[in-house]
C-alpha positions as CSV (number, residue, x, y, z in Angstrom):
1,M,0.0,0.0,0.0
2,T,1.3,3.5,-0.9
3,V,1.5,5.9,2.0
4,S,0.9,9.5,0.9
5,S,3.5,12.1,1.9
6,E,1.1,14.9,1.2
7,P,-0.2,16.9,4.2
8,G,-3.4,15.4,5.5
9,L,-5.8,14.7,8.3
10,Y,-6.3,11.3,10.0
11,G,-9.1,9.2,8.5
12,I,-10.1,11.6,5.7
13,V,-9.1,9.3,2.8
14,N,-12.3,9.1,0.6
15,S,-13.6,12.7,0.4
16,N,-14.4,15.6,-1.8
17,R,-11.6,17.5,0.0
18,S,-7.9,16.8,0.0
19,G,-4.5,18.5,0.0
20,R,-4.8,22.2,0.5
21,N,-8.6,22.0,0.6
22,L,-8.5,20.7,4.1
23,W,-7.0,23.8,5.8
24,G,-8.8,26.9,4.6
25,K,-10.8,29.3,6.7
26,N,-14.2,27.6,6.2
27,E,-12.6,24.1,5.7
28,F,-10.5,23.2,8.7
29,N,-13.3,23.9,11.2
30,S,-15.1,20.9,9.7
31,T,-12.3,18.7,8.4
32,F,-10.3,18.7,11.7
33,P,-13.4,17.6,13.8
34,I,-14.0,14.7,11.3
35,A,-10.4,13.6,11.7
36,L,-10.7,13.7,15.5
37,C,-13.9,11.6,15.3
38,C,-12.2,9.1,13.0
39,Y,-9.4,8.7,15.5
40,M,-12.0,8.2,18.3
41,R,-13.7,5.6,16.2
42,D,-10.5,3.6,15.5
43,N,-9.6,3.7,19.2
44,A,-13.1,2.8,20.5
45,I,-13.5,6.2,22.3
46,R,-17.1,7.2,22.7
47,P,-18.2,10.9,22.1
48,L,-20.4,12.7,24.6
49,Y,-24.1,12.6,23.7
50,V,-26.6,15.4,24.4
51,T,-30.1,14.0,24.4
52,V,-33.7,14.6,25.6
53,N,-35.2,12.3,28.2
54,E,-38.6,13.1,29.7
55,M,-38.2,16.5,28.1
56,T,-35.0,17.2,30.0
57,T,-31.7,17.7,28.0
58,S,-28.5,16.2,29.5
59,T,-25.2,14.7,28.5
60,S,-23.9,11.1,28.7
61,D,-20.6,9.4,27.7
62,I,-22.2,6.0,27.0
63,G,-25.1,6.8,24.6
64,I,-23.5,6.4,21.2
65,T,-20.4,5.4,19.3
66,I,-18.8,7.4,16.5
67,E,-20.2,4.7,14.1
68,D,-23.7,5.6,15.3
69,A,-23.0,9.3,14.7
70,F,-21.6,8.7,11.2
71,G,-24.5,6.4,10.5
72,T,-22.2,3.7,9.2
73,G,-22.6,0.8,11.7
74,S,-19.7,-1.7,11.7
75,N,-18.5,-0.7,8.2
76,G,-17.2,2.7,9.4
77,K,-13.8,2.6,7.7
78,D,-15.4,2.5,4.2
79,I,-17.0,5.9,4.7
80,R,-16.9,8.8,2.3
81,F,-17.1,12.4,3.6
82,E,-18.8,14.9,1.4
83,F,-18.2,18.4,2.8
84,E,-20.6,21.3,2.1
85,S,-23.0,18.9,0.5
86,T,-26.8,18.6,0.4
87,F,-28.3,15.4,2.0
88,Q,-30.3,14.3,-1.0
89,P,-32.8,12.0,0.9
90,Y,-34.1,15.1,2.6
91,Q,-34.3,17.1,-0.6
92,G,-37.3,15.0,-1.4
93,Y,-39.1,16.6,1.5
94,C,-38.6,20.1,0.2
95,S,-40.4,21.9,-2.6
96,D,-37.5,24.3,-3.1
97,E,-33.7,23.9,-2.9
98,L,-32.4,22.6,0.4
99,P,-29.0,24.2,1.2
100,P,-25.9,22.1,1.9
101,I,-24.9,21.1,5.3
102,D,-21.3,20.8,6.8
103,V,-20.8,17.2,5.9
104,V,-22.7,14.2,4.5
105,T,-21.4,10.7,5.2
106,K,-21.8,8.1,2.5
107,E,-21.1,4.5,2.0
108,K,-18.2,3.7,-0.3
109,E,-20.6,3.0,-3.1
110,G,-22.2,6.4,-2.7
111,E,-25.3,5.8,-0.6
112,C,-26.1,8.6,1.7
113,R,-25.9,7.7,5.4
114,T,-26.4,10.9,7.5
115,P,-26.0,14.7,7.5
116,I,-23.8,16.2,10.2
117,E,-23.7,19.9,11.2
118,I,-20.4,20.9,12.9
119,K,-19.8,23.6,15.4
120,L,-16.2,23.8,16.6
121,T,-16.2,25.8,19.8
122,V,-13.8,27.1,22.4
123,V,-14.0,26.6,26.2
124,P,-14.3,29.0,28.0
125,D,-16.3,31.5,26.0
126,S,-16.7,35.2,26.9
127,S,-19.6,34.6,29.2
128,T,-17.9,31.9,31.4
129,Y,-14.1,32.7,31.4
130,T,-14.4,34.7,34.7
131,K,-16.2,31.9,36.5
132,D,-14.7,28.9,38.2
133,E,-13.2,26.4,35.8
134,N,-15.9,23.8,36.5
135,E,-18.5,26.3,35.1
136,W,-16.7,27.0,31.9
137,S,-18.6,26.2,28.7
138,A,-18.9,27.0,25.0
139,E,-21.2,29.2,23.0
140,L,-23.3,27.5,20.3
141,V,-24.6,29.4,17.3
142,V,-27.3,27.6,15.2
143,R,-27.9,28.4,11.5
144,P,-31.3,28.3,9.9
145,V,-30.2,25.3,7.8
146,S,-29.1,23.5,11.0
147,S,-32.6,23.8,12.4
148,A,-34.2,22.7,9.2
149,Y,-32.1,19.6,9.0
150,A,-32.9,18.7,12.6
151,L,-36.6,18.9,11.9
152,L,-36.3,17.0,8.6
153,S,-34.3,14.2,10.2
154,L,-36.9,13.9,13.0
155,F,-39.7,13.7,10.4
156,D,-37.8,11.2,8.4
157,E,-37.8,8.9,11.4
158,V,-41.6,8.9,11.7
159,V,-42.6,9.4,8.0
160,N,-43.8,5.7,7.8
161,S,-45.4,5.6,11.2
162,P,-49.1,6.7,10.8
163,G,-49.8,6.6,14.5
164,V,-47.0,8.9,15.4
165,R,-47.8,11.3,12.5
166,Q,-51.4,11.4,13.8
167,K,-50.2,12.5,17.3
168,L,-47.9,15.1,15.8
169,H,-50.7,16.5,13.6
170,A,-53.0,16.8,16.6
171,A,-50.3,18.7,18.5
172,V,-49.6,21.3,15.8
173,R,-52.9,21.5,13.8
174,N,-54.8,24.1,15.9
175,I,-52.1,26.7,16.2
176,N,-51.4,26.5,12.4
177,E,-55.1,27.0,11.7
178,R,-55.3,30.0,14.0
179,I,-52.4,31.9,12.7
180,Q,-53.2,33.4,9.3
181,D,-49.9,35.3,8.6
182,W,-46.7,33.8,9.9
183,N,-44.8,36.9,8.9
184,N,-46.9,39.2,11.1
185,V,-45.0,40.0,14.3
186,S,-48.1,41.0,16.2
187,E,-50.0,37.9,15.3
188,V,-47.2,35.5,16.1
189,S,-46.4,37.3,19.3
190,S,-50.0,37.1,20.5
191,H,-50.0,33.3,20.1
192,R,-46.8,32.8,21.9
193,N,-48.1,30.5,24.6
194,E,-50.0,28.3,22.1
195,I,-46.9,28.0,19.9
196,L,-44.7,26.9,22.8
197,S,-47.4,24.5,24.2
198,S,-47.9,22.9,20.8
199,L,-44.2,22.4,20.1
200,T,-43.8,20.9,23.6
201,S,-46.5,18.3,22.8
202,A,-44.9,17.5,19.5
203,F,-41.4,17.0,21.0
204,E,-42.8,14.8,23.7
205,T,-44.0,12.5,20.9
206,L,-40.6,12.6,19.1
207,Q,-38.4,11.8,22.1
208,E,-38.0,8.1,21.2
209,F,-37.0,8.9,17.6
210,Q,-34.0,11.2,18.2
211,K,-30.6,10.4,16.8
212,P,-27.1,12.1,16.7
213,Y,-27.0,15.1,14.5
214,L,-24.9,18.2,15.4
215,M,-21.3,17.7,16.3
216,Q,-19.9,20.2,18.8
217,P,-16.1,19.6,19.2
218,I,-14.6,21.6,22.0
219,W,-11.0,22.9,22.3
220,K,-10.1,24.2,25.7
221,T,-7.7,27.0,26.5
222,E,-6.0,28.3,29.6
223,G,-8.8,30.8,30.3
224,K,-8.6,33.6,27.7
225,Q,-5.0,32.7,26.8
226,A,-4.2,31.3,23.3
227,R,-2.5,28.3,24.8
228,L,-4.3,25.0,24.8
229,A,-5.1,23.5,28.2
230,S,-3.3,20.3,29.3
231,R,-6.5,18.3,28.4
232,C,-7.9,20.2,25.5
233,L,-10.0,18.3,22.9
234,D,-13.2,16.4,23.0
235,V,-16.4,15.9,21.0
236,F,-20.1,16.3,21.9
237,F,-22.9,15.2,19.7
238,W,-26.3,16.8,20.1
239,S,-29.3,14.8,19.0
240,N,-31.6,16.3,16.4
241,L,-34.3,16.7,19.1
242,A,-31.9,18.3,21.6
243,I,-31.0,21.0,19.0
244,A,-34.6,21.5,18.0
245,K,-35.6,21.9,21.6
246,L,-33.0,24.5,22.5
247,P,-35.0,27.5,21.3
248,L,-38.1,26.2,23.0
249,D,-36.3,26.0,26.3
250,I,-35.0,29.6,25.9
251,A,-38.4,31.0,24.9
252,Q,-40.1,29.3,27.8
253,N,-37.7,31.1,30.2
254,E,-37.6,34.5,28.7
255,T,-39.8,37.5,29.5
256,P,-42.2,38.1,26.6
257,R,-42.5,41.5,25.2
258,Q,-45.7,42.7,23.6
259,N,-45.6,42.9,19.8
260,Q,-42.0,41.5,19.7
261,V,-40.8,38.1,18.6
262,S,-37.4,36.9,20.0
263,R,-35.1,34.7,17.9
264,S,-36.0,31.8,20.1
265,L,-39.8,32.3,19.7
266,R,-39.3,32.7,16.0
267,E,-37.5,29.4,15.8
268,A,-40.2,27.7,17.7
269,A,-42.8,29.1,15.3
270,R,-40.7,28.0,12.4
271,H,-40.6,24.5,13.8
272,I,-44.4,24.4,14.2
273,R,-44.9,25.6,10.7
274,C,-42.3,23.1,9.3
275,L,-43.9,20.1,11.0
276,Y,-47.4,21.1,9.9
277,S,-46.2,21.5,6.3
278,L,-44.5,18.1,6.3
279,L,-47.5,16.4,7.9
280,T,-50.1,17.9,5.6
281,E,-48.3,18.4,2.3
282,G,-45.3,16.1,2.7
283,R,-43.1,19.1,1.7
284,L,-41.3,22.0,3.4
285,R,-40.8,25.3,1.7
286,Y,-37.3,25.9,3.1
287,G,-37.0,29.5,1.7
288,Q,-40.4,30.5,3.1
289,V,-39.9,29.0,6.6
290,Y,-36.3,28.8,7.6
291,G,-34.9,31.2,4.9
292,G,-37.8,33.7,5.6
293,M,-40.0,34.5,8.6
294,S,-37.7,37.3,9.8
295,L,-40.3,38.6,12.3
296,G,-38.2,41.6,13.1
297,N,-34.9,39.7,13.4
298,Q,-32.0,39.2,11.0
299,T,-32.0,35.9,9.2
300,D,-28.3,35.1,9.1
301,K,-28.6,32.9,12.2
302,S,-31.5,31.2,13.9
303,F,-30.3,31.7,17.5
304,S,-27.3,31.6,19.7
305,V,-26.7,30.2,23.2
306,S,-23.9,31.5,25.4
307,G,-21.7,29.2,27.4
308,S,-23.4,30.3,30.6
309,R,-26.5,28.7,29.2
310,T,-25.0,25.7,27.4
311,W,-23.2,24.7,30.6
312,A,-26.5,23.2,32.0
313,Y,-26.7,21.0,28.9
314,L,-23.1,20.1,28.4
315,R,-22.3,19.6,32.1
316,H,-20.1,16.5,32.4
317,P,-16.6,15.7,33.8
318,R,-15.2,15.7,30.3
319,L,-16.3,19.4,29.8
320,V,-13.9,20.2,32.7
321,R,-11.3,17.7,31.7
322,P,-11.6,16.8,28.0
323,F,-10.5,13.4,26.9
324,F,-7.5,14.3,24.8
325,S,-4.3,16.2,25.5
326,A,-2.6,18.2,22.8
327,E,-0.3,15.2,22.1
328,V,-3.1,13.8,19.9
329,L,-2.6,16.6,17.4
330,K,0.5,14.8,16.0
331,S,-1.7,11.8,15.3
332,L,-4.4,13.9,13.6
333,I,-2.4,16.4,11.5
334,L,-0.1,14.5,9.2
335,N,2.9,15.2,7.1
336,G,3.5,18.8,8.2
337,G,-0.1,19.9,7.7
338,H,0.3,22.4,10.6
339,H,2.4,24.5,8.3
340,L,-0.7,25.2,6.2
341,L,-2.7,26.6,9.1
342,S,-3.4,30.4,9.4
343,P,-2.1,31.8,12.7
344,E,-4.6,34.8,12.5
345,R,-7.4,32.3,13.2
346,R,-7.6,31.6,17.0
347,F,-7.8,27.8,16.8
348,D,-5.1,27.5,14.2
349,A,-2.8,29.8,16.3
350,A,-3.4,27.6,19.4
351,I,-2.4,24.5,17.4
352,Y,0.6,26.1,15.9
353,Y,1.9,27.6,19.2
354,T,1.4,24.2,20.9
355,W,3.2,22.4,18.1
356,K,6.2,24.7,18.3
357,N,6.5,24.2,22.0
């Protein structure tokens, strides 16, 4: 077997990215986490899994394997990674174009396995670095496409279950029939409680169908310093339901303002509208729901959650003491790949500084 001397990342062999396409500004943030996961897979190290149980979100280190998260089962090493690609099985649920997601895993023969959204985040963030170290956490920013894929993947799990679909329809029908204009701030705001109640009922039905979806790798620094901590790398996977439920949790705990729709309430309304469209028409109009419905907010992101809030969800000993030390970097970044990093980017700089020392 020929061993490549080209700079590379562990485990990324069959992919639509290679060589210098692994290291760019919008590339390394997704390729490096995949390499870390491949290393965890090959060394039988489980990721942390954020799931919803009895409508409470929490983290466990025994819930899933990397093979589960990649959707590959025992044939994990035959996987192909398609970065910035549309998950074609979900395109069938959309009447317009579904945007690409960070990575789609495929079988070697080309069959799609699962979509994965990736959010590489630093611990601590600006809201937690002044707290005790055991309260440090990471910010999470969720894009509209992230929310859409979470809902589509949940629907895909129940599309052939008439009984479950009937329960979901009962949960979301009344509020959808009452709201005439989903782009009207005053109307959506006035139905706030019904939106949140309906979505809660729908998610209660969907708890048993959740699966890994959003990958949140963390890199831990020495407070606000650029230096990596002694134990600095780990991987959390959020289930599709855990991500979808985040804005519901936020909205339920915020003080409502008359004739205003917060980002979290908007996202809950989008979820309600999405589920109803899928249940009644079998199709989602992505551009109309997740690309639109601004409701007085910018549409570049769906919502964000600071570390002071994510701590309650990610709380686990491995958040304080991540599994990997910086030594693992030399097993992940191959053949001098660290020379292709850009020190002006904070994570790249932390790696480069650590490598040199």
